[in-house]
C-alpha positions in Angstrom: 136.2 115.2 187.8 139.4 113.4 188.0 141.3 111.7 185.4 142.0 108.8 187.1 138.5 107.0 186.8 136.4 108.6 183.8 133.0 107.5 183.0 132.6 108.6 179.2 129.5 108.3 176.7 130.0 108.2 173.1 127.1 108.2 171.0 128.6 106.3 167.5 127.3 103.7 165.6 130.6 102.3 163.7 132.0 99.6 166.1 135.1 100.2 164.4 135.5 103.9 165.2 133.9 102.4 168.6 136.4 99.6 169.2 139.7 102.0 168.0 138.9 104.4 170.7 138.8 101.9 173.8 142.0 100.7 172.0 143.5 104.0 172.3 142.2 104.6 175.5 143.4 101.0 176.7 147.0 103.1 176.0 146.4 104.9 179.2 147.6 104.8 182.8 144.2 106.1 183.5 141.3 104.1 183.7 137.8 104.7 181.4 134.4 103.4 181.7 132.9 103.2 178.1 129.4 102.9 177.6 128.3 103.1 174.0 124.9 104.2 172.6 124.5 104.3 168.3 122.3 107.1 168.9 121.5 110.4 171.1 117.2 109.3 171.6 119.3 106.7 173.6 120.9 108.0 176.2 118.5 110.2 178.8 117.6 107.5 180.3 121.0 106.4 180.7 122.0 109.7 182.3 119.7 110.1 184.7 121.1 107.5 186.8 125.2 108.2 186.5 127.2 111.0 186.8 129.2 110.8 183.4 132.1 113.3 182.4 132.9 113.2 179.2 130.5 112.8 176.4 132.2 111.7 172.9 129.3 112.7 170.3 129.7 111.3 166.0 128.3 115.4 165.1 125.7 113.8 162.4 123.3 112.4 165.0 122.6 116.0 166.5 122.0 117.1 162.9 118.9 116.5 163.0 118.1 116.3 166.7 120.1 119.9 168.4 116.5 120.1 170.1 117.5 116.4 172.5 121.5 117.4 172.3 120.6 120.9 174.3 118.8 119.4 176.8 120.9 116.5 177.2 123.6 119.7 177.5 122.1 121.3 180.3 120.7 118.0 182.7 124.9 117.9 182.3 126.7 121.1 183.0 130.2 119.7 184.7 130.1 117.0 181.3 132.9 118.2 178.6 131.2 117.5 175.4 133.6 116.5 172.2 132.9 115.7 168.6 134.8 112.8 166.9 134.8 113.8 163.2 135.1 111.8 159.9 133.8 113.6 157.7 133.1 116.7 157.1 130.5 118.7 158.7 129.8 122.7 158.8 131.7 124.2 161.4 128.5 125.4 163.3 127.6 122.2 163.9 131.1 121.7 165.0 131.1 125.3 167.3 128.5 122.7 169.1 131.8 120.6 171.2 133.4 122.0 173.5 136.3 119.6 171.5 137.0 117.5 168.9 139.0 114.8 168.1 139.8 113.4 164.4 140.0 110.3 163.5 143.2 111.4 162.3 144.3 112.0 165.7 147.2 110.1 167.3 146.5 108.2 170.3 149.0 110.4 172.6 146.7 113.5 171.4 143.5 111.7 172.0 144.1 110.0 175.7 145.5 114.1 176.4 142.3 115.7 175.1 140.2 113.5 177.5 142.3 113.6 180.4 143.0 118.1 179.6 139.4 118.1 179.1 138.4 115.9 182.2 140.6 118.8 184.4 139.0 121.4 183.1 
């Protein structure tokens, strides 16, 4: 993974969250290709054809879909999984992710996290 051209998949039903994250990532010197899906069930066919570096997922979408989530994780061992949190989630559910971002995090933190996560 290189931080200059990251392929990110965002699984999030909120257009506001999606547009906000795209705007924040636009402040970076890096190039990000971002694909958006509204549910976790939509992405397995997409992932077969694409090389994905980071998946950013609303934890509420995996709560009742852990089997699908774990299948996706095992099919993408090189990818990093980041939860995007804007409400309370059980710590056990959040432990399923490599990293967590909050909607209250500042843009510099989010950009830095993407860069650090990609270089691991």
